[in-house]
FITIDO-537246 format. One line per field, with one value per residue: residue number from 1; z, y negated, x of N, C-alpha, C in turn; residue in one letter. Coordinates in steps of 0.02 Angstrom, whole numbers. Layout:
N
k: NUM/...
nw: Z/...
nv: Y/...
nu: X/...
caw: Z/...
cav: Y/...
cau: X/...
cw: Z/...
cv: Y/...
cu: X/...
r: A/...
This chain:
319
k: 1/2/3/4/5/6/7/8/9/10/11/12/13/14/15/16/17/18/19/20/21/22/23/24/25/26/27/28/29/30/31/32/33/34/35/36/37/38/39/40/41/42/43/44/45/46/47/48/49/50/51/52/53/54/55/56/57/58/59/60/61/62/63/64/65/66/67/68/69/70/71/72/73/74/75/76/77/78/79/80/81/82/83/84/85/86/87/88/89/90/91/92/93/94/95/96/97/98/99/100/101/102/103/104/105/106/107/108/109/110/111/112/113/114/115/116/117/118/119/120/121/122/123/124/125/126/127/128/129/130/131/132/133/134/135/136/137/138/139/140/141/142/143/144/145/146/147/148/149/150/151/152/153/154/155/156/157/158/159/160/161/162/163/164/165/166/167/168/169/170/171/172/173/174/175/176/177/178/179/180/181/182/183/184/185/186/187/188/189/190/191/192/193/194/195/196/197/198/199/200/201/202/203/204/205/206/207/208/209/210/211/212/213/214/215/216/217/218/219/220/221/222/223/224/225/226/227/228/229/230/231/232/233/234/235/236/237/238/239/240/241/242/243/244/245/246/247/248/249/250/251/252/253/254/255/256/257/258/259/260/261/262/263/264/265/266/267/268/269/270/271/272/273/274/275/276/277/278/279/280/281/282/283/284/285/286/287/288/289/290/291/292/293/294/295/296/297/298/299/300/301/302/303/304/305/306/307/308/309/310/311/312/313/314/315/316/317/318/319
nw: 347/251/78/-60/-235/-358/-537/-675/-739/-815/-718/-591/-597/-583/-456/-364/-374/-293/-199/-134/-80/31/212/311/222/145/-3/-36/-114/-283/-410/-571/-712/-806/-763/-790/-802/-676/-608/-677/-638/-496/-487/-547/-442/-312/-256/-156/-165/-308/-403/-510/-521/-444/-348/-275/-222/-139/-51/18/183/248/167/212/147/-9/-171/-296/-456/-580/-724/-744/-785/-701/-577/-474/-462/-399/-283/-216/-182/-127/-1/52/83/199/166/173/72/-62/-206/-359/-479/-618/-480/-502/-639/-635/-543/-456/-437/-370/-255/-206/-177/-84/23/46/122/221/287/335/424/479/380/286/150/3/-142/-264/-277/-285/-311/-212/-89/-96/-47/-110/-149/-47/23/-74/-45/83/63/-10/84/187/124/40/-86/-98/-135/-225/-393/-524/-608/-708/-782/-862/-948/-1060/-1195/-1353/-1391/-1500/-1573/-1529/-1508/-1421/-1325/-1163/-1124/-1240/-1234/-1218/-1127/-1009/-979/-1047/-1112/-1101/-1012/-890/-858/-876/-848/-713/-659/-655/-619/-483/-417/-445/-378/-235/-204/-230/-214/-220/-373/-432/-557/-723/-865/-1020/-1164/-1285/-1392/-1477/-1493/-1594/-1528/-1446/-1319/-1242/-1342/-1306/-1218/-1130/-980/-894/-739/-639/-492/-343/-308/-432/-453/-558/-652/-788/-863/-952/-1051/-1146/-1270/-1373/-1411/-1358/-1216/-1097/-926/-831/-697/-651/-519/-498/-391/-305/-247/-300/-369/-409/-469/-541/-573/-726/-704/-657/-575/-512/-443/-430/-411/-373/-393/-277/-281/-351/-270/-280/-235/-187/-216/-178/-313/-260/-301/-286/-165/-47/-44/-12/102/181/175/254/359/411/402/516/621/635/551/432/330/206/267/168/52/54/68/32/-60/-165/-211/-261/-356/-444/-466/-541/-645/-714/-751/-830/-937/-980/-1051/-1144/-1223/-1200/-1098/-972/-945/-1003/-997/-863/-747
nv: 12782/12815/12821/12770/12758/12666/12697/12747/12706/12628/12537/12598/12726/12681/12608/12700/12802/12731/12710/12830/12852/12785/12777/12877/12853/12893/12978/12999/13007/12981/12899/12888/12853/12939/13101/13188/13146/13096/13200/13246/13157/13175/13303/13266/13195/13253/13232/13252/13237/13215/13098/13051/12928/12780/12731/12858/12891/12780/12796/12907/12949/12970/12902/12750/12637/12542/12534/12427/12470/12428/12360/12180/12115/12196/12203/12117/12173/12289/12270/12203/12314/12392/12321/12311/12445/12471/12470/12424/12335/12327/12220/12218/12100/11984/11904/11905/11870/11725/11567/11562/11696/11754/11664/11729/11856/11831/11755/11862/11949/11871/11857/11972/12007/12098/12186/12200/12109/12090/12009/12087/12028/12059/12016/11908/11964/12008/12025/11960/11845/11794/11761/11665/11567/11526/11466/11354/11287/11268/11156/11187/11162/11023/10907/10975/10970/11023/11157/11299/11433/11580/11728/11849/11948/12055/12128/12223/12153/12235/12256/12329/12357/12327/12229/12136/12131/12037/12078/12150/12062/12012/11930/11815/11725/11770/11899/11894/11748/11730/11754/11667/11543/11581/11584/11453/11388/11429/11386/11244/11214/11155/11086/10902/10885/10966/11028/11112/11219/11319/11480/11568/11724/11852/11911/11811/11773/11706/11695/11668/11542/11370/11307/11141/11093/10969/10873/10758/10692/10682/10783/10939/11081/11197/11302/11465/11585/11747/11863/11875/11830/11867/11823/11857/11866/11763/11630/11471/11363/11185/11084/10893/10932/11059/11209/11366/11516/11638/11792/11894/12038/11921/11935/12044/12030/12080/12004/11858/11677/11577/11400/11452/11558/11734/11835/11999/12138/12301/12384/12422/12428/12431/12456/12369/12292/12387/12423/12298/12285/12393/12363/12247/12288/12366/12280/12221/12111/12023/11965/11932/11843/11797/11816/11724/11696/11575/11544/11639/11589/11452/11483/11536/11442/11360/11440/11448/11323/11301/11389/11358/11232/11280/11361/11457/11538/11649/11643/11691/11824/11849/11940
nu: -633/-780/-812/-895/-909/-949/-980/-893/-787/-633/-565/-648/-551/-411/-426/-474/-378/-281/-337/-356/-232/-215/-192/-323/-430/-567/-646/-791/-907/-964/-1058/-1126/-1216/-1222/-1228/-1137/-1008/-989/-979/-854/-772/-778/-719/-596/-532/-557/-688/-822/-957/-1076/-1166/-1293/-1359/-1349/-1432/-1457/-1319/-1330/-1425/-1374/-1322/-1196/-1112/-1025/-967/-966/-864/-892/-891/-959/-980/-985/-1118/-1202/-1177/-1249/-1379/-1343/-1256/-1346/-1428/-1355/-1320/-1442/-1468/-1406/-1256/-1068/-985/-875/-837/-816/-724/-773/-873/-1015/-1123/-1182/-1190/-1299/-1339/-1231/-1234/-1345/-1338/-1217/-1308/-1391/-1303/-1253/-1382/-1410/-1311/-1219/-1142/-1000/-949/-858/-772/-674/-550/-404/-277/-257/-233/-114/53/166/89/35/157/180/83/107/237/209/109/200/264/384/397/372/255/114/96/79/-6/13/-48/-87/-179/-177/-241/-242/-385/-475/-618/-759/-938/-1004/-923/-881/-799/-843/-982/-1118/-1234/-1147/-1091/-977/-836/-681/-668/-740/-698/-533/-501/-530/-435/-327/-390/-430/-306/-260/-369/-337/-223/-251/-376/-550/-575/-596/-630/-675/-635/-653/-607/-638/-654/-788/-861/-932/-1035/-1076/-1010/-866/-713/-576/-503/-468/-437/-435/-429/-457/-382/-415/-302/-231/-156/-154/-231/-186/-256/-269/-351/-374/-432/-403/-270/-95/-61/5/44/74/128/165/202/225/300/334/459/508/500/386/395/284/300/255/163/58/-47/-37/91/256/367/427/500/554/590/707/773/749/605/539/437/383/270/110/-13/-182/-188/-152/-268/-370/-336/-333/-471/-521/-476/-537/-661/-666/-637/-758/-766/-888/-830/-684/-538/-442/-511/-632/-814/-845/-743/-762/-887/-848/-760/-837/-927/-842/-806/-915/-968/-852/-897/-1016/-976/-886/-982/-1054/-1176/-1267/-1383/-1499/-1510/-1507/-1592
caw: 313/198/31/-122/-300/-406/-602/-670/-801/-803/-663/-559/-604/-564/-388/-341/-387/-242/-135/-88/-55/96/266/331/176/131/-52/-10/-158/-346/-456/-636/-758/-829/-718/-807/-799/-600/-598/-689/-609/-436/-503/-541/-378/-258/-215/-120/-204/-368/-411/-585/-525/-398/-293/-233/-177/-77/-6/57/238/261/135/251/115/-81/-221/-356/-522/-637/-787/-721/-775/-643/-491/-427/-431/-368/-227/-164/-169/-69/71/93/110/254/157/159/-13/-111/-273/-431/-498/-591/-444/-547/-703/-620/-487/-428/-417/-320/-209/-182/-150/-17/56/75/164/264/334/367/477/515/331/256/80/-24/-207/-253/-303/-265/-302/-169/-24/-121/-6/-143/-163/21/16/-118/-21/141/39/-35/143/229/108/11/-148/-95/-147/-286/-440/-587/-591/-760/-769/-912/-946/-1114/-1226/-1403/-1399/-1550/-1562/-1533/-1483/-1382/-1276/-1103/-1143/-1281/-1240/-1155/-1073/-987/-943/-1077/-1111/-1090/-942/-837/-855/-868/-823/-660/-604/-662/-597/-415/-414/-454/-316/-182/-200/-225/-178/-281/-418/-447/-633/-749/-942/-1031/-1235/-1315/-1458/-1461/-1517/-1628/-1470/-1403/-1276/-1248/-1362/-1274/-1164/-1097/-933/-860/-666/-614/-427/-332/-299/-490/-466/-619/-661/-836/-851/-1018/-1047/-1192/-1279/-1449/-1413/-1298/-1186/-1057/-872/-777/-678/-605/-480/-484/-344/-316/-243/-315/-413/-389/-531/-503/-632/-751/-704/-587/-561/-460/-437/-394/-408/-359/-398/-246/-287/-375/-233/-303/-187/-237/-167/-234/-338/-212/-333/-260/-88/-8/-57/15/184/191/192/300/430/419/428/578/651/628/501/379/260/225/282/105/-12/96/12/8/-130/-224/-235/-294/-420/-496/-493/-602/-714/-743/-773/-897/-983/-1006/-1093/-1200/-1265/-1161/-1049/-978/-919/-1067/-997/-804/-710
cav: 12766/12867/12775/12784/12724/12667/12692/12807/12687/12626/12519/12648/12766/12636/12604/12761/12839/12695/12714/12898/12849/12730/12823/12872/12826/12963/12944/13046/13019/12944/12888/12876/12852/12995/13137/13250/13097/13074/13266/13249/13107/13203/13355/13242/13155/13296/13198/13323/13236/13160/13065/13035/12870/12735/12735/12916/12881/12732/12835/12954/12901/12977/12851/12693/12579/12557/12509/12432/12441/12431/12283/12112/12128/12257/12189/12075/12224/12339/12242/12185/12363/12417/12278/12331/12510/12460/12478/12376/12321/12303/12217/12201/12034/11931/11945/11897/11815/11660/11550/11578/11765/11754/11638/11770/11920/11816/11758/11935/11991/11831/11874/12051/11996/12155/12209/12166/12091/12045/12008/12128/11985/12086/11982/11869/12001/12040/11992/11898/11796/11767/11718/11593/11517/11515/11417/11289/11254/11245/11111/11199/11131/10960/10908/11026/10925/11053/11234/11326/11502/11609/11790/11857/12017/12057/12170/12223/12153/12279/12209/12361/12359/12299/12166/12094/12143/11981/12119/12178/12003/12004/11865/11802/11675/11815/11964/11882/11684/11719/11775/11599/11500/11603/11575/11388/11382/11460/11326/11165/11202/11146/11031/10868/10871/11034/11024/11179/11226/11392/11499/11603/11782/11834/11918/11758/11776/11673/11754/11638/11470/11344/11258/11106/11079/10897/10844/10685/10671/10666/10861/10979/11162/11206/11385/11486/11675/11753/11935/11891/11830/11899/11760/11871/11853/11721/11570/11429/11311/11146/11015/10851/10954/11116/11254/11423/11564/11696/11825/11923/12018/11866/11959/12093/12014/12115/11956/11785/11654/11504/11362/11482/11629/11789/11871/12067/12195/12372/12383/12446/12427/12411/12489/12312/12267/12443/12423/12237/12290/12424/12312/12197/12313/12392/12232/12190/12053/12017/11931/11936/11772/11786/11820/11724/11691/11507/11538/11664/11538/11390/11506/11561/11362/11335/11466/11425/11262/11299/11429/11298/11174/11313/11360/11513/11558/11712/11640/11735/11899/11874/11960
cau: -705/-822/-814/-922/-867/-1008/-966/-829/-739/-551/-552/-637/-508/-367/-434/-483/-310/-230/-377/-326/-155/-215/-230/-382/-483/-598/-691/-847/-966/-963/-1114/-1142/-1291/-1210/-1207/-1082/-956/-986/-958/-787/-725/-751/-670/-532/-514/-569/-734/-876/-1025/-1086/-1228/-1323/-1391/-1313/-1475/-1457/-1282/-1349/-1456/-1314/-1321/-1140/-1078/-1012/-937/-961/-839/-943/-856/-1006/-981/-1000/-1188/-1244/-1141/-1298/-1443/-1296/-1240/-1415/-1473/-1294/-1331/-1517/-1457/-1340/-1184/-1014/-987/-820/-883/-769/-733/-815/-929/-1074/-1138/-1203/-1175/-1373/-1329/-1174/-1263/-1418/-1291/-1188/-1342/-1407/-1255/-1260/-1441/-1404/-1263/-1163/-1109/-947/-953/-800/-755/-614/-492/-350/-213/-246/-210/-42/91/201/47/36/213/172/45/142/277/183/97/255/300/442/408/335/169/95/76/41/-20/-4/-62/-113/-195/-230/-218/-261/-422/-505/-684/-829/-988/-1023/-866/-878/-759/-868/-1040/-1156/-1265/-1108/-1049/-917/-800/-617/-661/-757/-633/-481/-498/-544/-367/-286/-432/-428/-237/-255/-410/-296/-172/-270/-440/-594/-571/-653/-643/-661/-639/-633/-627/-628/-694/-857/-860/-1007/-1098/-1103/-968/-802/-653/-531/-527/-425/-478/-421/-439/-418/-406/-431/-239/-200/-135/-187/-209/-195/-263/-298/-356/-392/-441/-385/-205/-67/-37/46/4/119/95/217/179/267/279/390/525/540/431/365/364/234/312/225/102/34/-116/-21/161/308/425/411/541/540/654/769/764/700/568/521/409/360/213/67/-84/-245/-173/-162/-339/-409/-301/-375/-553/-537/-462/-593/-728/-659/-636/-823/-776/-918/-785/-604/-509/-403/-568/-690/-870/-837/-686/-805/-925/-813/-718/-912/-942/-795/-819/-987/-942/-813/-926/-1054/-926/-855/-1049/-1082/-1236/-1295/-1463/-1540/-1520/-1515/-1662
cw: 255/120/-34/-168/-348/-476/-602/-722/-776/-731/-605/-558/-567/-478/-350/-322/-313/-180/-81/-75/8/152/276/283/158/61/-60/-84/-228/-369/-524/-665/-793/-771/-720/-799/-737/-595/-625/-666/-539/-430/-503/-471/-304/-220/-210/-173/-255/-370/-490/-558/-444/-335/-250/-194/-120/-30/45/121/272/218/180/199/45/-125/-271/-407/-582/-670/-743/-708/-743/-570/-462/-399/-389/-300/-177/-135/-111/-13/102/103/165/242/158/103/-26/-168/-317/-446/-582/-527/-445/-608/-700/-551/-443/-409/-369/-252/-157/-154/-88/42/97/132/219/316/367/427/493/451/302/172/62/-95/-212/-292/-262/-248/-243/-95/-52/-83/-26/-149/-101/41/-7/-78/46/123/32/29/202/191/61/-55/-144/-111/-229/-340/-499/-572/-680/-753/-842/-903/-1007/-1151/-1287/-1371/-1447/-1555/-1578/-1487/-1440/-1315/-1227/-1106/-1175/-1291/-1195/-1118/-1020/-953/-971/-1083/-1083/-1017/-877/-818/-839/-827/-745/-626/-608/-615/-518/-389/-406/-382/-242/-169/-199/-209/-246/-314/-417/-522/-661/-825/-970/-1139/-1251/-1374/-1430/-1530/-1562/-1574/-1425/-1324/-1297/-1277/-1321/-1244/-1139/-1041/-899/-798/-652/-533/-405/-325/-350/-486/-523/-626/-743/-845/-932/-1017/-1112/-1208/-1351/-1484/-1339/-1280/-1119/-982/-821/-750/-655/-577/-472/-435/-355/-294/-234/-371/-409/-471/-502/-585/-650/-729/-640/-559/-489/-456/-400/-373/-415/-364/-347/-239/-298/-342/-258/-237/-217/-178/-201/-237/-301/-246/-296/-188/-31/-7/-9/91/207/230/250/372/450/441/492/634/667/580/459/308/262/226/207/46/21/24/2/-50/-177/-246/-278/-349/-469/-535/-566/-653/-754/-772/-853/-952/-1026/-1073/-1152/-1246/-1246/-1088/-1027/-942/-953/-1044/-918/-784/-662
cv: 12803/12802/12819/12747/12724/12649/12730/12771/12678/12588/12563/12689/12749/12643/12662/12810/12799/12703/12776/12901/12804/12779/12815/12852/12896/12936/13004/13053/12971/12958/12884/12879/12917/13055/13194/13200/13076/13137/13281/13199/13128/13255/13333/13213/13210/13277/13253/13293/13190/13157/13054/12960/12830/12732/12800/12907/12824/12769/12892/12917/12925/12921/12784/12616/12604/12511/12505/12403/12450/12364/12242/12108/12158/12238/12156/12137/12280/12329/12237/12250/12398/12397/12313/12404/12514/12477/12417/12387/12267/12286/12183/12125/12046/11946/11946/11878/11744/11644/11579/11650/11787/11721/11688/11823/11900/11800/11808/11964/11948/11856/11933/12060/12034/12186/12152/12160/12064/12065/12042/12091/12020/12052/11924/11890/12031/11996/11945/11828/11752/11722/11663/11527/11493/11468/11335/11242/11232/11178/11126/11158/11055/10967/10933/10976/10961/11120/11260/11408/11532/11693/11811/11922/12019/12131/12180/12204/12209/12249/12256/12385/12309/12212/12098/12094/12088/12021/12136/12123/11997/11936/11849/11783/11733/11880/11931/11813/11685/11738/11701/11545/11520/11587/11485/11354/11386/11411/11257/11161/11176/11077/10979/10855/10942/11024/11105/11178/11294/11414/11555/11663/11802/11887/11856/11746/11726/11717/11715/11572/11443/11309/11224/11074/11012/10887/10781/10662/10667/10742/10898/11037/11175/11286/11403/11561/11676/11830/11934/11857/11843/11843/11796/11862/11817/11659/11533/11357/11251/11077/10964/10872/11002/11149/11329/11460/11619/11753/11881/12014/11974/11906/12022/12090/12061/12077/11891/11750/11569/11458/11404/11532/11682/11811/11942/12102/12249/12359/12433/12448/12392/12444/12414/12290/12327/12432/12361/12252/12335/12395/12282/12220/12332/12359/12204/12136/12084/11983/11917/11855/11756/11785/11798/11698/11625/11517/11571/11620/11469/11425/11522/11483/11342/11376/11452/11366/11244/11328/11380/11253/11225/11324/11422/11503/11630/11708/11676/11812/11917/11889/11926
cu: -720/-833/-867/-922/-941/-975/-896/-782/-677/-541/-557/-578/-434/-370/-435/-408/-275/-283/-359/-261/-157/-240/-301/-445/-502/-662/-743/-886/-937/-1024/-1101/-1196/-1294/-1181/-1141/-1013/-948/-950/-880/-741/-727/-733/-601/-500/-519/-653/-796/-939/-1029/-1153/-1240/-1352/-1362/-1353/-1471/-1381/-1290/-1388/-1435/-1294/-1251/-1099/-1083/-1014/-948/-920/-891/-901/-890/-979/-1008/-1080/-1237/-1223/-1214/-1360/-1403/-1287/-1302/-1437/-1415/-1314/-1395/-1515/-1399/-1265/-1128/-1004/-916/-846/-831/-787/-747/-867/-998/-1075/-1152/-1178/-1245/-1365/-1280/-1200/-1316/-1382/-1257/-1239/-1375/-1362/-1246/-1328/-1437/-1362/-1205/-1134/-1046/-963/-892/-790/-690/-564/-438/-276/-208/-225/-136/13/145/173/28/109/210/130/77/196/267/148/132/287/367/459/390/261/155/68/51/42/-20/-12/-108/-133/-231/-204/-249/-317/-471/-591/-728/-880/-1014/-986/-896/-843/-804/-937/-1074/-1189/-1210/-1069/-994/-882/-728/-615/-694/-722/-573/-462/-499/-494/-341/-335/-439/-366/-237/-310/-372/-253/-198/-333/-490/-586/-611/-676/-635/-672/-612/-664/-605/-651/-742/-843/-931/-1059/-1095/-1059/-909/-751/-582/-542/-464/-465/-430/-454/-402/-428/-401/-360/-206/-171/-181/-181/-231/-194/-281/-293/-396/-413/-421/-305/-149/-35/18/13/61/81/156/175/228/253/344/454/544/481/435/358/344/257/263/236/90/-30/-102/65/198/367/399/470/532/597/726/776/718/670/533/477/386/280/153/1/-125/-235/-187/-235/-393/-400/-347/-432/-561/-520/-516/-642/-722/-644/-702/-840/-834/-899/-721/-574/-459/-451/-632/-753/-869/-779/-731/-846/-895/-785/-786/-931/-897/-794/-881/-996/-910/-850/-975/-1018/-904/-925/-1073/-1129/-1266/-1360/-1504/-1542/-1505/-1582/-1671
r: M/K/W/G/V/I/A/T/G/G/I/A/H/A/V/T/T/D/M/L/K/V/P/D/V/E/V/L/A/V/S/S/R/D/I/T/K/A/Q/A/F/A/Q/E/F/G/I/K/R/A/Y/G/D/Y/R/E/L/L/A/D/T/D/V/E/I/V/Y/V/A/T/P/H/G/Q/H/H/E/V/V/L/A/A/L/D/A/G/K/H/V/L/C/E/K/A/F/A/L/T/V/A/Q/A/E/E/M/I/A/R/A/E/A/R/G/K/Q/F/L/M/E/A/M/W/T/R/V/N/P/L/I/R/K/V/V/D/A/V/E/A/G/E/I/G/E/V/R/T/I/T/A/D/F/G/F/R/H/A/F/D/A/N/H/R/L/W/A/K/E/A/G/G/G/S/I/L/D/L/G/V/Y/P/I/S/L/A/H/R/I/L/G/M/P/T/H/I/A/A/H/G/G/L/A/P/S/E/V/D/S/D/A/S/V/L/L/G/Y/E/N/G/A/Q/A/L/L/S/C/S/L/V/A/D/L/G/C/A/A/E/I/V/G/T/E/G/R/I/E/V/V/D/P/A/Y/N/P/T/K/V/I/I/N/G/V/E/H/T/T/D/D/M/G/Y/R/H/Q/I/H/A/V/E/I/S/V/G/Q/G/A/V/Q/H/Y/D/V/P/W/S/A/T/L/D/I/M/R/I/M/E/T/A/L/E/Q/V/G/V/S/Y/A/D/I/V/R
C-alpha cells in the first residue's frame, strides 16, 4: 500500500523507520505545517512527495492510507478530513481529546463503510501481549483479581512542549496512562467503578495520576502514569492460581513471565502494527479485531472520567 505520513515529529520518525522494514509498504508522501521539515523528512526516508499542508497530502489520489502522527489535539480534525478524502487511517493514541470527538471520528468511518480506521495502540498487536491474553483466557492463572501497571518518566516542564501544552492534548493520562489503561481493559474489560487522583501542572494538564478501576466481580486494576517521576513501564497480572509479569517496557515487551516461565520475542518495534493494518485493509476490514472501535471508545471513556476527577477538561479547547 501507498502511505502518507502526517506530521514529522519523534513518533513519526520512529514509526516510519519501522514502516519501511515491512514488505510491500511504500511511504509515498509526508506533510508538515513547515514545508522545510516535510522536505527534510522526505529526504531522510527517501519519500517522493513532501507537502506543507496535510490537506495537500489528502488531495493526493495516489495515497491510499495515512498515518496521523500529529499531537492529540489535532487528531479529530485530521482524521475526519482523511476519511472524507477517502483514505484509510491509522491514528496515534490517545485517539482524541474527548469521548465526543472519538465518537464522531468512528461514526464518520462507520458511515463511509469501506475505510479502515484504527487507533495506533501497537501494544495490543504485540505477540507477547497476545500470548498473555491467550494465557488469561485459557485459565492459566485462574480468575484475574489484580492488575498493576505503570508508565512514567521525568520530563522538565515546558508549557510549549506537546507533553505539557493543553492545546496539544498534553498531560500524563492521555500520553502515558493510555497504555496501562488499555492493558487493563484488554484483560478485564470495561470497569464498573473509576477513581482517580493526581497532580496538575501550571498549563492545566495532569502531571501525574493514579487510576483505580473496579469490576463487578471485585477485581481491580491500579494504574499509574507520570511526567514528573520515573515509574518505569511494567505490569503484573495476578490471578487466583498464578501470575503474569510483563517486563519493562510493557508498551513493547520482549519478555513476559507466565507462572515462572519466560517467553521472549525479538524487538520488532512498530512492524507488527503496520503489518496488522496492511492485512486488515487487504481483507476489506474497517477495523482490527485487536484494536476494535468499541475498545477505543471504552478507553476514551475511562480516561475522560479519570481526567475529570483529577481536574482536567479539554472541553474549552475543542472546536
